[in-house]
C-alpha positions in Angstrom: -14.0 2.5 32.4 -14.1 2.9 28.7 -15.2 -0.6 27.9 -18.1 -0.5 30.0 -19.0 3.1 29.5 -19.1 2.4 25.4 -21.3 -0.8 26.2 -23.5 1.2 28.2 -23.9 3.8 25.5 -23.9 1.0 22.8 -20.8 2.5 21.1 -18.0 0.7 19.1 -14.9 0.2 21.2 -11.3 -0.8 20.6 -8.3 -1.2 22.8 -4.9 -0.3 21.7 -2.6 -3.0 21.5 0.8 -1.1 21.5 1.7 2.6 22.7 4.3 3.3 20.6 6.2 6.4 21.8 5.5 6.7 25.8 9.4 6.7 25.8 11.0 9.5 23.6 13.9 7.7 22.1 14.2 6.4 18.5 15.4 3.1 19.5 12.3 2.6 21.7 9.9 3.9 19.2 11.4 1.4 16.6 11.0 -1.2 19.1 7.6 -0.6 19.6 6.8 -0.3 16.1 8.3 -3.9 15.7 6.0 -5.0 18.3 3.0 -3.6 16.5 3.9 -5.6 13.3 4.5 -8.7 15.4 1.3 -8.4 17.2 -0.7 -7.7 13.8 0.8 -10.8 12.5 0.0 -12.8 15.1 -3.7 -11.8 15.8 -4.4 -10.5 12.3 -4.8 -6.8 13.3 -3.2 -4.5 15.8 -4.0 -0.8 17.2 -1.2 1.3 18.0 -1.4 4.7 19.4 1.3 7.5 19.4 1.8 11.2 19.5 3.1 13.6 17.0 6.5 14.0 18.7 9.4 14.8 16.4 11.2 11.7 17.3 8.0 9.5 16.7 7.5 11.3 13.2 11.2 10.8 12.4 11.0 7.0 13.2 7.7 6.6 11.5 9.2 8.2 8.2 12.1 6.1 8.5 10.2 2.7 9.0 7.4 3.5 6.7 8.5 1.1 3.8 9.0 -1.8 6.1 5.6 -1.1 7.8 4.1 -1.0 4.3 5.7 -4.3 3.6 4.8 -6.1 6.5 1.2 -5.2 7.3 -1.4 -3.3 5.6 -1.9 0.0 7.3 -5.6 1.4 7.9 -7.6 3.9 10.0 -8.4 3.1 13.5 -12.0 2.6 13.1 -11.3 -0.7 11.0 -9.6 -1.8 14.2 -12.8 -1.4 16.1 -14.4 -3.5 13.5 -11.8 -6.3 14.1 -12.0 -6.3 17.8 -16.0 -6.2 17.8 -15.8 -9.6 15.9 
């Protein structure tokens, strides 16, 4: 319903590519962040969403150097611009 509602209201819309932490284990969050990196490399951008759960924050802190080397991090509104084409 989000995409048609945004179109009806003429609002920019973007859809997430990877949900990072719907399983709360360090191994799963690491795997999802790696999926996000691969998706970004493949399509030129990727939007990930997560919650501020302790395990998520711990893995983000651990993987931040790798993320910064692999991709450019930006705010979600920039992802909207990519998906709008």
